[in-house]
N, CA and C of each residue as an Amber inpcrd file, in Angstrom:
protein
   234
 -58.1740000 -67.7910000  15.4100000 -57.8100000 -68.4050000  16.7860000
 -56.3100000 -68.0360000  16.9940000 -56.0480000 -67.7120000  17.9720000
 -54.5480000 -67.2780000  18.2920000 -53.8800000 -68.3070000  18.8820000
 -52.5420000 -68.3850000  18.5280000 -51.7140000 -69.2810000  19.1050000
 -50.9440000 -68.7920000  20.2290000 -50.8330000 -69.7010000  21.4630000
 -50.0410000 -69.1220000  22.3710000 -48.5590000 -69.0340000  22.2790000
 -47.9090000 -68.0930000  22.9140000 -46.4710000 -68.1620000  22.7490000
 -45.6100000 -69.2980000  23.1680000 -44.4790000 -69.1620000  22.9690000
 -43.5540000 -70.3300000  23.5110000 -43.1210000 -70.1330000  24.9880000
 -43.3340000 -68.9000000  25.5170000 -42.8800000 -68.3740000  26.7980000
 -44.1120000 -68.1260000  27.5670000 -44.3190000 -68.3260000  28.9830000
 -45.1740000 -67.5390000  29.6240000 -44.9920000 -66.1570000  29.6990000
 -45.7800000 -65.3420000  30.2520000 -45.5290000 -63.9180000  30.3190000
 -44.4710000 -63.5940000  31.3930000 -44.4520000 -64.1840000  32.4560000
 -43.3280000 -64.1380000  33.2630000 -41.8840000 -64.5560000  32.7810000
 -41.8360000 -65.7330000  32.1360000 -40.7440000 -66.0190000  31.5160000
 -40.2160000 -65.0550000  30.3350000 -41.0510000 -64.3780000  29.6880000
 -40.8480000 -63.4220000  28.7640000 -40.2210000 -62.1730000  29.3420000
 -40.8560000 -61.8150000  30.4960000 -40.2750000 -60.5990000  31.2180000
 -38.8840000 -60.9800000  31.7680000 -38.5590000 -61.8360000  32.1090000
 -37.3330000 -62.3130000  32.7750000 -36.2930000 -62.2980000  31.5870000
 -36.7120000 -62.7750000  30.2110000 -35.9390000 -62.6580000  29.2240000
 -35.5940000 -61.3770000  28.8140000 -36.7240000 -60.3060000  28.8190000
 -36.7350000 -59.0700000  28.6700000 -35.5490000 -58.3270000  29.3950000
 -35.5110000 -58.6930000  30.7520000 -34.5900000 -58.0060000  31.8440000
 -33.0870000 -58.4230000  31.5880000 -33.1320000 -59.6880000  31.3080000
 -31.6820000 -60.3200000  31.3540000 -31.1120000 -60.3620000  29.9300000
 -31.8130000 -60.4500000  28.8720000 -31.1880000 -60.6740000  27.5050000
 -30.4640000 -59.3160000  27.1350000 -30.9310000 -57.9610000  27.2680000
 -30.3950000 -56.8670000  26.7280000 -28.9930000 -56.7310000  27.3820000
 -28.6580000 -56.7670000  28.6720000 -27.1880000 -56.6720000  29.1770000
 -26.3760000 -57.6140000  28.6930000 -26.6510000 -58.7640000  28.3810000
 -25.8140000 -59.9260000  27.6530000 -25.6600000 -59.5820000  26.2350000
 -26.5440000 -59.1050000  25.6160000 -26.5000000 -58.5540000  24.2230000
 -25.4020000 -57.3400000  23.9760000 -25.5150000 -56.2770000  25.1210000
 -24.6310000 -55.2330000  25.2150000 -23.3330000 -55.6980000  25.5560000
 -23.1360000 -56.5600000  26.3700000 -21.7260000 -57.1890000  26.6710000
 -21.0800000 -57.7820000  25.6200000 -21.8930000 -58.6160000  24.7490000
 -21.2150000 -59.2530000  23.5670000 -20.9310000 -57.9160000  22.5590000
 -21.7750000 -57.1010000  22.3450000 -21.5920000 -55.8170000  21.5600000
 -20.2200000 -55.0810000  21.9870000 -20.2040000 -54.9690000  23.1710000
 -18.7650000 -54.2530000  23.7080000 -17.6780000 -55.0400000  23.5320000
 -17.6400000 -56.5950000  23.8000000 -16.5790000 -57.3870000  23.5110000
 -16.0340000 -57.1430000  21.8940000 -17.1790000 -57.3390000  21.0370000
 -16.8750000 -57.0920000  19.4920000 -16.2680000 -55.7220000  19.1950000
 -16.8160000 -54.8530000  19.8830000 -16.4600000 -53.4440000  19.3880000
 -15.0260000 -53.2960000  19.9540000 -14.5160000 -53.7970000  21.1930000
 -13.2970000 -53.7150000  21.7970000 -12.2290000 -54.5820000  20.7840000
 -12.7540000 -55.4650000  20.7290000 -11.8890000 -56.4850000  19.5570000
 -11.6810000 -55.9210000  18.1320000 -12.6560000 -55.3770000  17.7120000
 -12.3660000 -54.7150000  16.3050000 -11.6120000 -53.4750000  16.3560000
 -11.8050000 -52.6250000  17.5660000 -10.7780000 -51.3300000  17.5980000
  -9.5340000 -52.0380000  17.8000000  -9.2320000 -53.3250000  18.8100000
  -7.8030000 -53.6010000  18.9760000  -7.3530000 -54.1730000  17.4370000
  -8.1660000 -54.9790000  16.9360000  -7.5370000 -55.4690000  15.5670000
  -7.2540000 -54.1500000  14.3430000  -8.0010000 -53.2620000  14.6450000
  -7.4410000 -52.0600000  13.5320000  -6.4970000 -51.2170000  14.2630000
  -6.0960000 -51.4450000  15.6120000  -5.1450000 -50.6370000  16.2170000
  -5.5010000 -49.2750000  16.8350000  -6.7860000 -49.0930000  17.0740000
  -7.2210000 -47.7650000  17.3780000  -7.7010000 -47.9190000  18.9270000
  -7.6630000 -48.9430000  19.4100000  -8.0890000 -49.0790000  20.8980000
  -7.6090000 -48.0390000  21.7790000  -6.5960000 -47.4740000  21.4880000
  -5.9640000 -46.4420000  22.6260000  -6.4200000 -45.0580000  22.1020000
  -7.0570000 -45.0170000  21.1510000  -7.5020000 -43.6630000  20.7020000
  -8.3260000 -42.9620000  21.3340000  -8.2820000 -41.8890000  21.6180000
  -9.2200000 -40.9300000  22.5230000 -10.6600000 -40.8970000  21.8250000
 -10.7470000 -40.6650000  20.3970000 -11.9340000 -40.7000000  19.8630000
 -12.6510000 -42.0960000  19.9390000 -11.9220000 -43.1790000  19.8760000
 -12.6490000 -44.4860000  20.0110000 -13.3530000 -44.5540000  21.4280000
 -12.3640000 -44.4310000  22.3290000 -12.6910000 -44.4070000  23.7670000
 -13.9190000 -43.4580000  24.0760000 -14.1560000 -42.2010000  23.5350000
 -15.0390000 -41.4430000  23.5790000 -16.3570000 -41.9490000  23.0600000
 -16.3850000 -42.7180000  21.9660000 -17.6310000 -43.0970000  21.3710000
 -18.0460000 -44.3940000  21.8820000 -17.3730000 -45.2860000  22.4560000
 -17.7240000 -46.3860000  22.9240000 -18.5340000 -46.5180000  24.0080000
 -18.5130000 -45.5490000  24.8560000 -19.1570000 -45.6740000  26.1770000
 -20.6860000 -45.0700000  25.8290000 -20.9550000 -44.0010000  25.0720000
 -22.3020000 -43.6670000  24.8550000 -22.9320000 -44.6720000  23.7840000
 -22.1500000 -45.3100000  23.0160000 -22.7440000 -46.1840000  21.9260000
 -23.3110000 -47.5170000  22.7950000 -22.4230000 -47.8770000  23.9240000
 -22.7630000 -48.9370000  24.7810000 -24.2650000 -48.7220000  25.2820000
 -24.6000000 -47.5320000  25.9400000 -25.7260000 -47.1330000  26.6260000
 -26.9520000 -47.2960000  25.5670000 -26.5330000 -46.5680000  24.2390000
 -27.4660000 -46.3900000  23.2150000 -27.9830000 -47.8780000  22.8480000
 -26.9960000 -48.9230000  22.7730000 -27.2690000 -50.3940000  22.4210000
 -28.1820000 -50.9920000  23.5300000 -27.7420000 -50.6050000  24.9130000
 -28.5960000 -51.0710000  25.8760000 -30.1420000 -50.6080000  25.9160000
 -30.1440000 -49.5280000  25.6850000 -31.5420000 -48.7240000  25.8260000
 -32.2880000 -49.2120000  24.5780000 -31.7210000 -49.3520000  23.2990000
 -32.5230000 -49.8870000  22.2870000 -32.9720000 -51.1520000  22.5260000
 -32.0700000 -51.9330000  22.9170000 -32.5130000 -53.6310000  23.2170000
 -33.5810000 -53.5900000  24.2740000 -33.6600000 -52.7770000  25.3980000
 -34.5380000 -52.7310000  26.2380000 -35.9650000 -52.3370000  25.6660000
 -35.8750000 -51.2300000  24.7330000 -37.1890000 -50.7640000  24.3060000
 -37.6650000 -51.8950000  23.2510000 -36.8230000 -52.5870000  22.5400000
 -37.1620000 -53.5950000  21.5800000 -37.7300000 -54.7140000  22.2750000
 -37.2030000 -55.2100000  23.3550000 -37.8190000 -56.3660000  23.9400000
 -39.1410000 -56.0590000  24.6520000 -39.1500000 -55.1510000  25.4170000
 -40.4850000 -54.8090000  26.0700000 -41.4150000 -54.3990000  25.2030000
 -41.0960000 -53.7310000  24.0050000 -42.0470000 -53.4090000  23.0460000
 -42.8200000 -54.7570000  22.4280000 -42.0140000 -55.6030000  22.0150000
 -42.1220000 -56.9550000  21.6780000 -43.2650000 -57.7520000  22.5540000
 -42.8190000 -57.6750000  23.8550000 -43.4450000 -58.3220000  24.8610000
 -45.0140000 -57.6200000  24.9610000 -44.9720000 -56.3370000  25.0560000
 -46.1210000 -55.6750000  25.1240000 -47.0640000 -55.8350000  23.8770000
 -46.5630000 -55.7810000  22.7850000 -47.4350000 -56.2110000  21.5180000
 -48.0200000 -57.4460000  21.6610000 -47.2640000 -58.4400000  22.0150000
 -47.6300000 -59.7600000  21.9730000 -48.6250000 -59.9140000  23.0860000
 -48.4470000 -59.3870000  24.1880000 -49.4200000 -59.4980000  25.3170000
 -50.7970000 -58.8010000  25.1770000 -50.6930000 -57.6170000  24.5830000
 -51.9240000 -56.6180000  24.5840000 -52.6340000 -56.7170000  23.2930000
 -51.7540000 -56.9530000  22.2590000 -52.5060000 -56.7960000  20.9580000
 -52.7740000 -58.3250000  20.3250000 -51.9650000 -59.1930000  20.5150000
 -52.0580000 -60.6210000  19.9630000 -52.6190000 -61.5270000  20.9020000
 -53.1240000 -61.1850000  22.2270000 -53.3460000 -61.9220000  23.0150000
 -54.9860000 -61.9380000  23.0730000 -55.6090000 -61.2450000  22.1510000
 -57.1470000 -60.8250000  22.1480000 -57.6750000 -61.8780000  21.3470000
């Protein structure tokens, strides 16, 4: 016997859409603070890796969120 999730499908999709940008913004702030704390925030090397890393974090968050939702809906809902 399966147990229903805490959120409905539409609530989960809304969470999947809005949570990754918030998580990425928090990561961006932490990475900026850390590089500022280390004194490397003006370094060209640090500036060159933060932007691609931000897009990577955002993409991974979206893949994970929608993957978990798809798994819960298609495989756990049976």
